[in-house]
C-alpha positions, 0 to 999 in steps of 0.5 A: 467500476469507479475511476480515479484519474487525476494530476497531482501537484507533488508526488512523494514516496516512502516506506513507513514500516507500519508506523502510520502515526508518524505520517502527520508530523512528516506531512506537516514538514511539507508545509501546505500538503493537500489532497492535490499531493500524492504520497505513495507508500512503498509497502508495509502500511499495516492498515489492515492488520497488526501483529501482537504476540504473533496474533493478527488483528484488524487495525481500523485505528491506523486506517481511520487515522491515515484516511483523515490525513491532508494528502492523497495516499496510494499504497504499494504492497510490501512484505509482511502484507497480503496482496491488496486484492484480498482486503475486501476493498472496492475495485476501481480504475486507478490512474489508468491501471487497476487498484482498490479503494477503502476508507479514502485510501488507494491501493495499487494492484500488483502487475498494473501500470499506473499513469502518474502525471504522465509518467508510467510505472509498473507496480510490483509489490510484495517481497521476501521477508528476510525474517520469515524463518524467525517469524514462523519459528515464533508463530508470528504472522506471515502470508504465503502470498506476500511475495509474487510467485514465479508464475506471477512474476513471469506474467508481468514480463511477458 
């Protein structure tokens, strides 16, 4: 299994709500951003799907765009997303924990502990979608496993 462990100059976080095309402008405001900087996207990356009139589509364009950004991307699962272990990405050791890599983008697995610049963080991704009833009523995408099950949550805190 490949490993990705390193130190970063800066660690930044945010939630992009699927709007990856905004990132280039935001990263430019940082100034001298590089692959030595880590941007942790806190959910809703939409790199593997987009929803158009309720139909789920693979969204390679967003993923390819994000992979070319001049920064290291680490994604945490949000609501409206499948767990990243289901996206057919390469499993890797990620910052001391378990994760996945696809198209030069890193994805943390739920329940893993990451060591980022000497600080440990437990990854708990996914969330209840408050718009779930409306999404189901309209036939829009929703994944049953987009939030942790009670068993998965209990396992994290044993």
